[in-house]
MIGUKOL-582441 format. One record per atom (N, C-alpha, C): residue number from 1; residue in one letter; atom name; x, y negated, z. Coordinates in Angstrom, 3 decimals, decimal comma, padded with zeros to 6 digits. Each point is the difference from the previous one (the first is absolute). Layout:
<sites>
NUM | A | CA | X | Y | Z
...
</sites>
This chain:
<sites>
1 | M | N | 000,635 | 001,148 | 000,052
1 | M | CA | -000,602 | -001,206 | -000,135
1 | M | C | 000,828 | -001,254 | 000,229
2 | V | N | -000,375 | -000,823 | -000,882
2 | V | CA | 000,866 | -001,120 | -000,089
2 | V | C | -000,355 | -001,156 | 000,889
3 | K | N | 000,849 | -000,586 | 000,727
3 | K | CA | -000,214 | -000,842 | 001,020
3 | K | C | -000,195 | -001,173 | -000,610
4 | K | N | -000,995 | -000,974 | 000,532
4 | K | CA | -000,419 | -001,359 | -000,492
4 | K | C | 000,568 | -001,037 | 000,998
5 | A | N | 000,293 | -001,126 | -000,659
5 | A | CA | 000,579 | -000,908 | 000,768
5 | A | C | -001,062 | -000,783 | 000,776
6 | P | N | 000,294 | -000,646 | 001,057
6 | P | CA | -000,949 | -000,491 | 000,835
6 | P | C | -000,678 | -001,174 | -000,618
7 | D | N | 000,505 | -000,547 | -000,954
7 | D | CA | -000,993 | -001,045 | -000,704
7 | D | C | -000,766 | 000,599 | -001,348
8 | A | N | 000,051 | 001,088 | -000,065
8 | A | CA | -000,612 | 000,842 | -001,311
8 | A | C | -001,613 | -000,119 | 000,172
9 | F | N | -000,436 | 000,176 | -000,942
9 | F | CA | -001,699 | 000,138 | -000,157
9 | F | C | -000,164 | 001,164 | 000,484
10 | R | N | -001,312 | 000,233 | 000,790
10 | R | CA | -000,585 | 001,089 | 000,592
10 | R | C | -001,378 | 000,532 | -000,447
11 | T | N | -000,263 | 001,107 | -000,081
11 | T | CA | -001,356 | 000,472 | -000,361
11 | T | C | -001,013 | -000,279 | 001,240
12 | I | N | -001,211 | 000,356 | -000,426
12 | I | CA | -001,054 | -000,217 | 001,002
12 | I | C | 000,176 | 001,143 | 000,966
13 | S | N | 000,592 | 000,901 | -000,303
13 | S | CA | 000,079 | 001,141 | 000,858
13 | S | C | 001,130 | -000,188 | 000,916
14 | E | N | 001,023 | -000,402 | -000,517
14 | E | CA | 001,179 | -000,553 | 000,891
14 | E | C | -000,270 | -000,877 | 001,077
15 | V | N | -000,784 | -001,087 | -000,438
15 | V | CA | -000,485 | -001,031 | 000,824
15 | V | C | -001,026 | 000,522 | 000,780
16 | S | N | -000,782 | 000,809 | -000,258
16 | S | CA | -000,912 | 000,540 | 000,963
16 | S | C | 000,575 | 000,710 | 001,123
17 | D | N | 001,084 | 000,839 | -000,439
17 | D | CA | 000,617 | 000,642 | 000,964
17 | D | C | 000,819 | -000,655 | 001,249
18 | A | N | 000,617 | -001,195 | -000,704
18 | A | CA | 000,946 | -000,798 | 000,934
18 | A | C | -000,793 | -000,853 | 000,964
19 | L | N | -001,256 | -000,393 | -000,557
19 | L | CA | -001,103 | -000,585 | 000,889
19 | L | C | -000,766 | 000,549 | 000,781
20 | D | N | 000,091 | 001,458 | -000,296
20 | D | CA | -000,999 | 000,871 | 000,653
20 | D | C | -001,569 | -000,446 | -000,305
21 | T | N | -000,332 | -000,336 | -001,016
21 | T | CA | -001,275 | -000,544 | -000,436
21 | T | C | -000,373 | 000,635 | -001,228
22 | P | N | -001,318 | 000,722 | 000,026
22 | P | CA | -000,453 | 000,559 | -001,292
22 | P | C | 000,208 | -000,821 | -001,303
23 | A | N | 000,060 | 000,596 | -001,217
23 | A | CA | 000,214 | -000,953 | -001,291
23 | A | C | -001,122 | -000,419 | 000,061
24 | H | N | -001,315 | 000,480 | -000,040
24 | H | CA | -001,156 | -000,574 | -000,199
24 | H | C | -000,314 | -001,343 | 000,633
25 | V | N | 000,672 | 000,002 | 001,400
25 | V | CA | -000,051 | -001,182 | 000,505
25 | V | C | 000,673 | -001,115 | -000,564
26 | L | N | 001,234 | 000,340 | -000,326
26 | L | CA | 000,916 | -000,952 | -000,624
26 | L | C | -000,688 | -000,646 | -001,338
27 | R | N | -000,875 | 001,044 | -000,855
27 | R | CA | -000,439 | -000,463 | -001,077
27 | R | C | -001,345 | -001,075 | 000,307
28 | F | N | -000,448 | 000,298 | 001,436
28 | F | CA | -001,227 | -000,728 | 000,299
28 | F | C | 000,399 | -001,180 | 000,387
29 | W | N | 001,370 | -000,268 | 000,700
29 | W | CA | 000,499 | -001,296 | 000,462
29 | W | C | 000,295 | -000,898 | -001,311
30 | E | N | 000,590 | 000,693 | -000,973
30 | E | CA | 000,132 | -000,653 | -001,240
30 | E | C | -001,007 | -000,559 | -000,598
31 | S | N | -001,209 | 000,579 | 000,154
31 | S | CA | -001,437 | -000,736 | -000,456
31 | S | C | -000,176 | -000,973 | 000,896
32 | K | N | 000,250 | -000,116 | 001,292
32 | K | CA | -000,477 | -001,075 | 000,982
32 | K | C | 001,134 | -001,103 | 000,102
33 | F | N | 001,036 | 000,187 | -000,382
33 | F | CA | 001,239 | -000,987 | 000,076
33 | F | C | 000,633 | -000,154 | -001,404
34 | S | N | -000,324 | -001,072 | -000,424
34 | S | CA | 000,342 | -000,457 | -001,272
34 | S | C | 001,736 | -000,111 | -000,017
35 | Q | N | 000,367 | -000,359 | 000,952
35 | Q | CA | 001,564 | -000,094 | 000,088
35 | Q | C | 000,707 | 001,393 | -000,289
36 | I | N | -000,383 | 000,956 | 000,234
36 | I | CA | 000,422 | 001,371 | -000,398
36 | I | C | 000,054 | 000,187 | -001,270
37 | K | N | 000,999 | 000,089 | -000,727
37 | K | CA | 000,296 | 000,108 | -001,440
37 | K | C | 000,902 | 000,997 | -000,122
38 | P | N | -000,331 | 001,411 | -000,132
38 | P | CA | 001,021 | 001,013 | -000,428
38 | P | C | 000,132 | -000,094 | -001,544
39 | V | N | 001,182 | 000,357 | -000,264
39 | V | CA | 000,230 | 000,119 | -001,599
39 | V | C | -000,708 | 001,407 | -000,518
40 | K | N | -000,800 | -000,274 | -000,938
40 | K | CA | -000,755 | 001,194 | -000,720
40 | K | C | 000,407 | 000,283 | -001,154
41 | R | N | 000,695 | 001,348 | -000,029
41 | R | CA | 000,564 | 000,418 | -001,393
41 | R | C | -001,218 | 000,783 | -000,774
42 | A | N | 000,480 | 000,659 | -001,006
42 | A | CA | -001,082 | 000,751 | -000,903
42 | A | C | -000,556 | 000,983 | 001,107
43 | G | N | -001,273 | 000,341 | -000,362
43 | G | CA | -000,935 | 000,663 | 000,758
43 | G | C | -000,401 | -000,412 | 001,282
44 | G | N | 000,236 | -001,336 | 000,149
44 | G | CA | -000,581 | -000,684 | 001,083
44 | G | C | 000,787 | 000,450 | 001,342
45 | R | N | 001,301 | 000,572 | -000,216
45 | R | CA | 000,820 | 000,333 | 001,250
45 | R | C | 000,505 | -001,370 | 000,609
46 | R | N | -000,147 | 000,136 | 001,549
46 | R | CA | 000,619 | -001,439 | 000,613
46 | R | C | 001,151 | 000,488 | 000,429
47 | Y | N | 000,992 | -001,073 | -000,045
47 | Y | CA | 001,275 | -000,152 | 000,498
47 | Y | C | 000,135 | -001,179 | 000,929
48 | Y | N | 000,261 | 000,253 | 001,084
48 | Y | CA | 000,211 | -001,025 | 001,081
48 | Y | C | 001,604 | -000,765 | 000,238
49 | R | N | 000,076 | -001,246 | -000,087
49 | R | CA | 001,195 | -000,569 | 000,211
49 | R | C | 000,342 | -000,091 | 001,560
50 | P | N | 001,072 | -000,180 | 000,564
50 | P | CA | 000,185 | -000,211 | 001,234
50 | P | C | -000,875 | -000,964 | 000,874
51 | D | N | -000,084 | -001,169 | -000,697
51 | D | CA | -000,925 | -001,144 | 000,476
51 | D | C | -001,311 | 000,430 | 000,218
52 | D | N | -000,613 | 000,910 | -001,113
52 | D | CA | -001,255 | 000,493 | 000,187
52 | D | C | -000,063 | 000,966 | 001,371
53 | I | N | 000,982 | 000,802 | -000,024
53 | I | CA | -000,143 | 000,794 | 001,127
53 | I | C | 000,140 | -000,770 | 001,417
54 | N | N | 000,750 | -000,707 | 000,144
54 | N | CA | -000,088 | -000,926 | 001,204
54 | N | C | -001,288 | -000,766 | 000,231
55 | L | N | -000,609 | -000,325 | -001,131
55 | L | CA | -001,254 | -000,823 | 000,066
55 | L | C | -001,060 | 001,157 | 000,553
56 | L | N | -000,021 | 000,888 | -000,711
56 | L | CA | -000,855 | 001,185 | 000,675
56 | L | C | 000,292 | 000,481 | 001,449
57 | S | N | 000,995 | 000,228 | 000,407
57 | S | CA | 000,495 | 000,107 | 001,371
57 | S | C | -000,455 | -001,037 | 000,959
58 | G | N | 000,043 | -001,327 | -000,528
58 | G | CA | -000,617 | -001,261 | 000,757
58 | G | C | -001,554 | 000,183 | 000,081
59 | I | N | -000,555 | 000,482 | -001,215
59 | I | CA | -001,507 | -000,094 | 000,132
59 | I | C | -000,594 | 001,271 | 000,759
60 | K | N | 000,985 | 001,041 | 000,080
60 | K | CA | -000,449 | 001,344 | 000,887
60 | K | C | 000,189 | -000,563 | 001,550
61 | T | N | 000,947 | -000,748 | 000,157
61 | T | CA | 000,131 | -000,437 | 001,413
61 | T | C | -001,140 | -000,786 | 000,646
62 | V | N | -000,324 | -000,967 | -000,880
62 | V | CA | -001,002 | -000,992 | 000,449
62 | V | C | -001,160 | 000,702 | 000,264
63 | L | N | -000,605 | 000,862 | -001,193
63 | L | CA | -001,094 | 000,715 | -000,027
63 | L | C | -000,183 | 000,963 | 001,105
64 | H | N | 001,057 | 000,860 | 000,108
64 | H | CA | -000,073 | 001,299 | 000,949
64 | H | C | 000,520 | -000,278 | 001,492
65 | D | N | 001,128 | -000,621 | -000,109
65 | D | CA | 000,657 | -000,366 | 001,469
65 | D | C | -000,610 | -001,200 | 000,716
66 | Q | N | -000,028 | -001,143 | -000,680
66 | Q | CA | -000,590 | -000,947 | 000,585
66 | Q | C | -001,524 | -000,226 | -000,112
67 | G | N | -000,805 | 000,965 | -000,861
67 | G | CA | -001,351 | -000,110 | 000,187
67 | G | C | -000,811 | -000,970 | -000,958
68 | M | N | 000,979 | -000,732 | -000,960
68 | M | CA | -000,751 | -000,929 | -000,666
68 | M | C | -001,096 | 000,538 | -001,041
69 | T | N | -000,932 | -000,574 | -000,385
69 | T | CA | -000,804 | 000,249 | -001,083
69 | T | C | 000,566 | -000,223 | -001,455
70 | I | N | -000,465 | 000,724 | -000,731
70 | I | CA | 000,429 | -000,518 | -001,512
70 | I | C | -000,230 | -001,321 | -000,527
71 | K | N | -001,054 | -000,731 | 000,477
71 | K | CA | -000,162 | -001,275 | -000,210
71 | K | C | 001,072 | -000,946 | 000,734
72 | G | N | 000,285 | 000,584 | 001,248
72 | G | CA | 000,934 | -000,820 | 000,867
72 | G | C | 001,423 | -000,011 | -000,706
73 | A | N | 000,344 | 001,250 | -000,483
73 | A | CA | 001,204 | 000,195 | -000,646
73 | A | C | 000,167 | -000,874 | -001,203
74 | Q | N | -001,137 | -000,003 | -000,876
74 | Q | CA | 000,011 | -000,748 | -001,253
74 | Q | C | 000,074 | -001,520 | 000,512
75 | K | N | -000,555 | -000,395 | 001,256
75 | K | CA | 000,165 | -001,699 | 000,333
75 | K | C | 001,519 | -000,056 | 000,251
76 | L | N | 000,410 | 000,947 | 000,789
76 | L | CA | 001,616 | -000,055 | 000,250
76 | L | C | 000,855 | -000,070 | -001,262
77 | L | N | -000,200 | 000,853 | -000,885
77 | L | CA | 000,801 | -000,373 | -001,170
77 | L | C | -000,037 | -001,174 | -000,712
78 | R | N | -001,509 | -000,456 | 000,024
78 | R | CA | -000,234 | -001,514 | -000,830
78 | R | C | 000,803 | -000,978 | 001,068
79 | E | N | -000,131 | 000,094 | 001,157
79 | E | CA | 000,616 | -001,237 | 000,805
79 | E | C | 001,409 | 000,094 | 000,296
80 | K | N | 000,514 | 001,235 | 000,294
80 | K | CA | 001,335 | 000,175 | 000,316
80 | K | C | 000,839 | 000,283 | -001,083
81 | G | N | -000,494 | 000,935 | -001,115
81 | G | CA | 000,792 | 000,223 | -001,113
81 | G | C | 000,411 | 001,481 | 000,082
82 | V | N | 000,535 | 000,494 | -001,107
82 | V | CA | -000,005 | 001,493 | -000,312
82 | V | C | 001,605 | 000,269 | 000,884
83 | K | N | 001,017 | -000,932 | -000,042
83 | K | CA | 001,188 | 000,112 | 000,680
83 | K | C | -000,163 | 000,292 | 001,545
84 | H | N | -001,054 | -000,780 | 000,453
84 | H | CA | -000,159 | 000,053 | 001,455
84 | H | C | -000,612 | 001,581 | 000,279
85 | V | N | -000,763 | 000,301 | -000,493
85 | V | CA | -000,808 | 001,415 | 000,150
85 | V | C | 001,061 | 001,180 | -000,314
86 | A | N | 000,800 | -000,245 | -001,069
86 | A | CA | 000,853 | 000,948 | -000,415
86 | A | C | 001,131 | 000,082 | 001,324
87 | A | N | 000,336 | -001,073 | 000,580
87 | A | CA | 001,080 | -000,061 | 001,029
87 | A | C | -000,590 | 000,591 | 001,355
88 | I | N | -001,200 | 000,220 | 000,015
88 | I | CA | -000,725 | 000,544 | 001,335
88 | I | C | 000,754 | 001,346 | 000,273
89 | A | N | -000,046 | 000,989 | -001,172
89 | A | CA | 000,549 | 001,122 | 000,375
89 | A | C | 000,799 | 000,552 | -001,193
90 | P | N | 001,220 | -000,488 | -000,359
90 | P | CA | 000,482 | 000,442 | -001,127
90 | P | C | 000,628 | 001,560 | 000,014
91 | I | N | 000,145 | 000,411 | -001,130
91 | I | CA | 000,334 | 001,447 | 000,158
91 | I | C | 001,047 | 000,240 | -001,048
92 | V | N | 000,836 | 000,835 | 000,253
92 | V | CA | 000,858 | 000,475 | -001,132
92 | V | C | 000,119 | 001,452 | -000,084
93 | I | N | -000,445 | 000,283 | -001,102
93 | I | CA | -000,089 | 001,625 | -000,391
93 | I | C | 001,092 | 000,566 | -000,535
94 | T | N | 000,520 | 000,998 | 000,881
94 | T | CA | 001,078 | 000,745 | -000,233
94 | T | C | -000,283 | 001,334 | -000,563
95 | E | N | 000,828 | 000,685 | -000,732
95 | E | CA | -000,423 | 001,206 | -000,483
95 | E | C | -000,178 | 001,083 | 001,093
96 | A | N | -001,077 | 000,578 | 000,289
96 | A | CA | -000,562 | 000,876 | 001,038
96 | A | C | 000,602 | 001,321 | -000,522
97 | A | N | 000,413 | 000,664 | 000,851
97 | A | CA | 000,414 | 001,330 | -000,419
97 | A | C | -001,244 | 000,802 | -000,604
98 | S | N | 000,492 | 000,741 | -001,031
98 | S | CA | -001,223 | 000,711 | -000,554
98 | S | C | -000,425 | 001,050 | 000,761
99 | K | N | -001,386 | 000,221 | 000,178
99 | K | CA | -000,783 | 000,778 | 000,879
99 | K | C | 000,134 | 001,395 | -000,557
100 | P | N | 000,553 | 001,004 | 000,565
100 | P | CA | -000,010 | 001,310 | -000,611
100 | P | C | -001,430 | 000,591 | 000,094
101 | K | N | -000,094 | 000,766 | -000,895
101 | K | CA | -001,322 | 000,742 | -000,036
101 | K | C | 000,006 | 000,885 | 000,781
102 | P | N | -001,207 | 000,382 | 000,698
102 | P | CA | 000,040 | 001,371 | 001,012
102 | P | C | 000,266 | 001,230 | -000,729
103 | A | N | 000,863 | 000,561 | 000,717
103 | A | CA | 000,442 | 001,444 | -000,635
103 | A | C | -001,199 | 000,821 | -000,001
104 | A | N | -000,580 | 000,885 | -000,991
104 | A | CA | -000,852 | 000,945 | 000,003
104 | A | C | 000,229 | 000,984 | 001,156
105 | R | N | -001,212 | 000,210 | 000,521
105 | R | CA | 000,342 | 001,096 | 001,165
105 | R | C | 000,001 | 001,426 | -000,628
106 | K | N | 000,510 | 000,696 | 000,723
106 | K | CA | 000,208 | 001,320 | -000,579
106 | K | C | -000,659 | 000,823 | 001,012
107 | K | N | -000,919 | 000,967 | -000,512
107 | K | CA | -000,881 | 000,788 | 000,742
107 | K | C | 001,099 | 001,072 | 000,597
108 | T | N | -000,350 | 000,215 | 001,434
108 | T | CA | 000,966 | 000,672 | 000,712
108 | T | C | -000,955 | 001,225 | 000,657
109 | K | N | 000,650 | 001,031 | 000,394
109 | K | CA | -000,685 | 001,014 | 000,663
109 | K | C | -000,264 | -000,426 | 001,469
110 | A | N | 000,310 | -001,088 | 000,687
110 | A | CA | -000,560 | -000,216 | 001,010
110 | A | C | -001,397 | -000,620 | 000,019
111 | K | N | -000,244 | -000,912 | -001,176
111 | K | CA | -001,394 | -000,387 | -000,202
111 | K | C | -001,164 | 001,282 | -000,148
112 | K | N | 000,516 | 000,719 | -000,719
112 | K | CA | -000,755 | 001,303 | -000,112
112 | K | C | -000,380 | 000,753 | 001,283
113 | V | N | 001,038 | -000,020 | 000,912
113 | V | CA | -000,193 | 000,603 | 001,491
113 | V | C | -000,991 | -001,016 | 000,550
114 | I | N | 000,032 | -001,284 | 000,017
114 | I | CA | -000,695 | -000,833 | 000,549
114 | I | C | -001,592 | 000,120 | -000,413
115 | K | N | -000,082 | 000,097 | -001,421
115 | K | CA | -001,339 | 000,324 | -000,565
115 | K | C | -000,535 | 001,395 | 000,392
116 | A | N | 000,861 | 000,791 | 000,086
116 | A | CA | -000,334 | 001,430 | 000,679
116 | A | C | -000,660 | -000,032 | 001,313
117 | D | N | 000,778 | -001,012 | 000,702
117 | D | CA | -000,465 | -000,168 | 001,643
117 | D | C | -001,255 | -000,786 | 000,094
118 | V | N | -000,321 | -000,903 | -000,880
118 | V | CA | -001,281 | -000,704 | -000,163
118 | V | C | -001,088 | 000,939 | -000,518
119 | V | N | 000,089 | 000,672 | -000,827
119 | V | CA | -000,869 | 001,338 | -000,408
119 | V | C | -000,486 | 000,491 | 001,102
120 | E | N | 001,057 | 001,030 | 000,744
120 | E | CA | -000,388 | 000,559 | 001,065
120 | E | C | -000,619 | -000,879 | 001,193
121 | A | N | 000,297 | -001,258 | 000,223
121 | A | CA | -000,770 | -000,571 | 000,782
121 | A | C | -001,351 | -000,301 | -000,143
122 | V | N | -000,285 | -000,058 | -001,531
122 | V | CA | -001,353 | -000,140 | -000,298
122 | V | C | -000,742 | 001,154 | 000,170
123 | E | N | 000,649 | 001,168 | -000,401
123 | E | CA | -000,828 | 001,101 | 000,334
123 | E | C | -000,299 | 000,567 | 001,195
124 | E | N | 000,529 | -000,579 | 000,926
124 | E | CA | -000,154 | 000,137 | 001,345
124 | E | C | -000,675 | -001,231 | 000,791
125 | P | N | -001,296 | 000,084 | 000,066
125 | P | CA | -000,733 | -001,199 | 000,244
125 | P | C | 000,346 | -000,298 | 001,805
126 | I | N | -000,083 | -001,135 | 000,344
126 | I | CA | 000,320 | -000,420 | 001,467
126 | I | C | -001,193 | -000,719 | 000,149
127 | I | N | -000,618 | 000,647 | 001,367
127 | I | CA | -001,323 | -000,712 | 000,093
127 | I | C | 000,185 | -000,463 | 001,624
128 | D | N | -000,240 | -001,084 | 000,445
128 | D | CA | 000,246 | -000,434 | 001,359
128 | D | C | -001,582 | -000,295 | 000,269
129 | A | N | -000,637 | 001,066 | 000,720
129 | A | CA | -001,248 | -000,466 | 000,504
129 | A | C | -000,130 | -000,444 | 001,585
130 | P | N | -000,908 | -000,835 | 000,280
130 | P | CA | 000,060 | -000,374 | 001,318
130 | P | C | -000,100 | 001,298 | 001,077
131 | A | N | 000,542 | -000,427 | 001,209
131 | A | CA | -000,201 | 001,390 | 000,921
131 | A | C | -001,489 | 000,257 | 000,451
132 | E | N | -000,705 | -001,172 | 000,060
132 | E | CA | -001,389 | 000,068 | 000,371
132 | E | C | -000,666 | -000,464 | -001,113
133 | P | N | -001,239 | 000,633 | -000,376
133 | P | CA | -000,847 | -000,483 | -001,126
133 | P | C | -000,321 | -001,358 | 000,288
134 | T | N | -000,282 | -001,199 | -000,957
134 | T | CA | -000,458 | -000,974 | 000,057
134 | T | C | -001,449 | 000,007 | 000,153
135 | P | N | -000,961 | -000,665 | 000,954
135 | P | CA | -001,276 | -000,075 | 000,047
135 | P | C | -000,353 | -000,536 | -001,133
136 | A | N | -001,208 | 000,335 | -000,571
136 | A | CA | -000,599 | -000,426 | -001,158
136 | A | C | -000,694 | -001,347 | 000,350
137 | L | N | 000,248 | -000,757 | -001,130
137 | L | CA | -000,535 | -001,483 | 000,138
137 | L | C | -001,675 | 000,231 | -000,166
138 | D | N | -000,600 | -000,927 | 000,944
138 | D | CA | -001,375 | -000,123 | -000,057
138 | D | C | -000,518 | -001,252 | -000,798
139 | V | N | 000,481 | 000,061 | -001,366
139 | V | CA | -000,494 | -001,032 | -000,674
139 | V | C | -001,408 | 000,121 | -000,735
140 | A | N | -000,805 | -000,994 | 000,097
140 | A | CA | -001,366 | 000,125 | -000,864
140 | A | C | 000,428 | -000,062 | -001,201
141 | Q | N | -000,553 | 000,891 | -001,052
141 | Q | CA | 000,305 | 000,063 | -001,384
141 | Q | C | -001,093 | -000,379 | -000,938
142 | P | N | 000,053 | -000,972 | -000,547
142 | P | CA | -001,285 | -000,571 | -000,932
142 | P | C | -000,391 | 001,284 | -000,931
143 | D | N | -001,517 | -000,244 | -000,261
143 | D | CA | -000,353 | 001,128 | -000,891
143 | D | C | 000,486 | -000,404 | -001,585
144 | L | N | 000,760 | 000,967 | -000,487
144 | L | CA | 000,566 | -000,218 | -001,207
144 | L | C | -000,454 | 001,177 | -000,941
145 | P | N | -000,433 | -000,589 | -001,491
145 | P | CA | -000,493 | 001,263 | -000,720
145 | P | C | 001,002 | 000,995 | -000,159
146 | A | N | -000,227 | 001,232 | -000,306
146 | A | CA | 000,741 | 001,133 | -000,182
146 | A | C | 000,739 | -000,220 | -001,464
147 | L | N | 001,187 | 000,441 | 000,182
147 | L | CA | 000,798 | -000,210 | -001,312
147 | L | C | 000,359 | 001,388 | -000,336
148 | D | N | 000,095 | 000,322 | -001,343
148 | D | CA | 000,546 | 001,302 | -000,457
148 | D | C | 001,328 | -000,141 | -000,542
149 | L | N | 000,801 | 000,340 | 000,915
149 | L | CA | 001,546 | -000,122 | -000,057
149 | L | C | 000,382 | 001,347 | -000,594
150 | P | N | 001,012 | 000,124 | -000,867
150 | P | CA | 000,649 | 001,279 | -000,381
150 | P | C | 000,847 | 000,370 | 001,377
151 | E | N | 000,114 | 001,319 | -000,045
151 | E | CA | 000,971 | 000,493 | 000,837
151 | E | C | 001,428 | -000,472 | 000,060
152 | P | N | 000,738 | -000,130 | 000,877
152 | P | CA | 001,395 | -000,480 | -000,014
152 | P | C | 000,877 | 001,121 | -000,601
153 | A | N | 000,712 | -000,517 | -001,260
153 | A | CA | 000,974 | 000,929 | -000,606
153 | A | C | 001,121 | 000,469 | 001,126
154 | V | N | 000,083 | 001,266 | 000,170
154 | V | CA | 001,385 | 000,412 | 000,826
154 | V | C | 001,137 | -000,061 | -000,849
155 | Q | N | 001,146 | -000,667 | 000,406
155 | Q | CA | 001,207 | 000,136 | -000,654
155 | Q | C | 000,412 | 001,242 | -000,156
156 | P | N | 000,416 | 000,494 | -001,142
156 | P | CA | 000,780 | 001,320 | -000,211
156 | P | C | 001,426 | 000,320 | 000,698
157 | G | N | 000,530 | -001,052 | 000,161
157 | G | CA | 001,070 | 000,115 | 000,742
157 | G | C | -000,201 | 000,366 | 001,274
158 | V | N | -001,054 | -000,655 | 000,809
158 | V | CA | -000,201 | 000,082 | 001,359
158 | V | C | -000,249 | 001,612 | 000,192
159 | M | N | -001,118 | 000,542 | -000,766
159 | M | CA | -000,479 | 001,250 | 000,067
159 | M | C | 001,289 | 000,902 | -000,102
160 | A | N | 000,728 | -000,159 | -001,047
160 | A | CA | 001,232 | 000,795 | -000,205
160 | A | C | 000,880 | 000,210 | 001,257
161 | A | N | 000,212 | -001,454 | 000,449
161 | A | CA | 000,917 | 000,118 | 001,367
161 | A | C | -000,820 | 000,602 | 001,190
162 | L | N | -001,156 | -000,054 | -000,025
162 | L | CA | -000,635 | 000,917 | 000,934
162 | L | C | 000,068 | 001,355 | -000,203
163 | A | N | -000,290 | 000,379 | -001,084
163 | A | CA | 000,008 | 001,513 | -000,293
163 | A | C | 001,407 | 000,529 | 000,416
164 | T | N | 001,024 | -000,470 | -000,308
164 | T | CA | 001,390 | 000,346 | 000,118
164 | T | C | 000,395 | -000,036 | 001,493
165 | M | N | -000,507 | -000,814 | 000,806
165 | M | CA | 000,207 | -000,357 | 001,355
165 | M | C | -000,185 | 001,522 | 000,671
166 | D | N | 000,699 | 000,051 | 001,181
166 | D | CA | 000,025 | 001,140 | 000,744
166 | D | C | -001,129 | -000,124 | 000,949
167 | R | N | -000,901 | 001,194 | 000,209
167 | R | CA | -001,171 | -000,021 | 000,616
167 | R | C | 000,119 | -000,267 | 001,486
168 | T | N | 001,130 | 000,288 | 000,637
168 | T | CA | 000,257 | -000,127 | 001,409
168 | T | C | 000,256 | -001,314 | 000,187
169 | A | N | 000,586 | -000,736 | -000,837
169 | A | CA | 000,197 | -001,501 | 000,077
169 | A | C | -001,350 | -000,572 | -000,074
170 | L | N | -000,876 | 000,195 | -000,822
170 | L | CA | -001,219 | -000,485 | -000,174
170 | L | C | -000,773 | 000,294 | 001,383
171 | R | N | -000,102 | 001,182 | 000,623
171 | R | CA | -000,706 | 000,282 | 001,064
171 | R | C | 000,574 | -000,903 | 001,164
172 | G | N | 001,378 | -000,259 | 000,147
172 | G | CA | 000,441 | -000,944 | 000,754
172 | G | C | -000,466 | -001,205 | 000,372
173 | K | N | -000,185 | -000,338 | -001,377
173 | K | CA | -000,506 | -001,589 | -000,245
173 | K | C | -001,634 | -000,125 | 000,065
174 | S | N | -000,646 | 001,091 | 000,195
174 | S | CA | -001,280 | 000,127 | 000,020
174 | S | C | -000,662 | -000,827 | 001,256
175 | S | N | 000,661 | 000,061 | 001,094
175 | S | CA | -000,492 | -000,565 | 001,264
175 | S | C | 000,188 | -001,551 | -000,250
176 | K | N | 000,920 | -000,463 | -000,769
176 | K | CA | 000,131 | -001,573 | -000,364
176 | K | C | -000,995 | -000,394 | -001,018
177 | L | N | -000,366 | 000,867 | -000,739
177 | L | CA | -000,882 | -000,453 | -001,218
177 | L | C | -001,417 | 000,278 | 000,645
178 | A | N | -000,546 | 000,572 | 000,939
178 | A | CA | -001,405 | 000,434 | 000,490
178 | A | C | -000,663 | -001,521 | 000,356
179 | P | N | 000,546 | -000,743 | 000,659
179 | P | CA | -000,639 | -001,371 | 000,349
179 | P | C | -000,273 | -000,773 | -001,220
180 | I | N | 000,710 | 000,117 | -000,793
180 | I | CA | 000,016 | -000,702 | -001,365
180 | I | C | -001,115 | 000,544 | -000,757
181 | V | N | 000,013 | 001,310 | 000,006
181 | V | CA | -001,261 | 000,765 | -001,048
181 | V | C | -001,156 | -000,209 | 000,656
182 | A | N | -000,304 | -000,128 | 001,461
182 | A | CA | -001,065 | -000,252 | 000,614
182 | A | C | -000,580 | -001,377 | -000,138
183 | R | N | 000,833 | -000,958 | -000,191
183 | R | CA | -000,319 | -001,400 | -000,204
183 | R | C | -000,408 | -000,238 | -001,389
184 | L | N | 000,803 | 000,808 | -001,179
184 | L | CA | -000,633 | 000,136 | -001,187
184 | L | C | -001,317 | 000,700 | -000,240
185 | Q | N | -000,190 | 001,213 | 000,704
185 | Q | CA | -001,275 | 000,549 | 000,116
185 | Q | C | -001,244 | -001,019 | 000,521
186 | D | N | 000,218 | -000,733 | 000,958
186 | D | CA | -000,867 | -000,921 | 000,695
186 | D | C | -000,347 | -001,022 | -001,110
187 | L | N | 000,992 | -000,632 | -000,544
187 | L | CA | -000,158 | -001,155 | -001,067
187 | L | C | -000,684 | 000,626 | -001,148
188 | Q | N | 000,245 | 001,326 | -000,372
188 | Q | CA | -000,842 | 000,460 | -001,147
188 | Q | C | -001,564 | 000,066 | 000,204
189 | S | N | -000,139 | 000,482 | 001,251
189 | S | CA | -001,440 | 000,263 | 000,694
189 | S | C | -000,675 | -001,435 | 000,025
190 | R | N | 000,493 | -000,873 | 000,449
190 | R | CA | -000,367 | -001,541 | 000,069
190 | R | C | -000,418 | -000,493 | -001,456
191 | M | N | 000,898 | 000,196 | -000,907
191 | M | CA | 000,011 | -000,434 | -001,254
191 | M | C | -001,306 | 000,601 | -000,651
192 | S | N | -000,130 | 001,416 | 000,140
192 | S | CA | -001,141 | 000,693 | -000,675
192 | S | C | -001,383 | -000,403 | 000,543
193 | A | N | 000,052 | -000,278 | 001,447
193 | A | CA | -001,158 | -000,409 | 000,689
193 | A | C | -000,530 | -001,458 | -000,655
194 | A | N | 000,828 | -000,726 | -000,262
194 | A | CA | -000,321 | -001,554 | -000,486
194 | A | C | -000,721 | -000,053 | -001,015
</sites>
């Protein structure tokens, strides 16, 4: 990459990076401040002189850091002049180190092991049921019209996981599931009665 002199013309992307301001904001400021006049080449490409960059830096400072409005900045430019605003926050763009592209990540066996652990964790459901069943809420239910709702579809992955689980492991968890099943049955009977 060829290094540019400090007084060289800069593209909008270079100025955008130097001022940490998006390019569309720089173009917007160009429409609001007639004093910003980058050189435009074929195809409408903008090239900023060092004076343009200093002016943009000054405008950014008065707008963002000092909290001035666009109309206030326009008034400041009319009354004090371009040199005053450009002198508020002069900037010298030096060649920034080229940003290296992130290296492509290689798939490793460690990731596969982690994925296998996640799959195993999914296949073994963990249910934390309360020690004592929660008392049913006594909430008055409004009369609602009956709805014909389709039966919920059971995910095939869950059924396959349950089918492959050890029956003794399921029996050990049945004491934790009993209060939940009882509450679900109670809720189902309340819904069908409504």
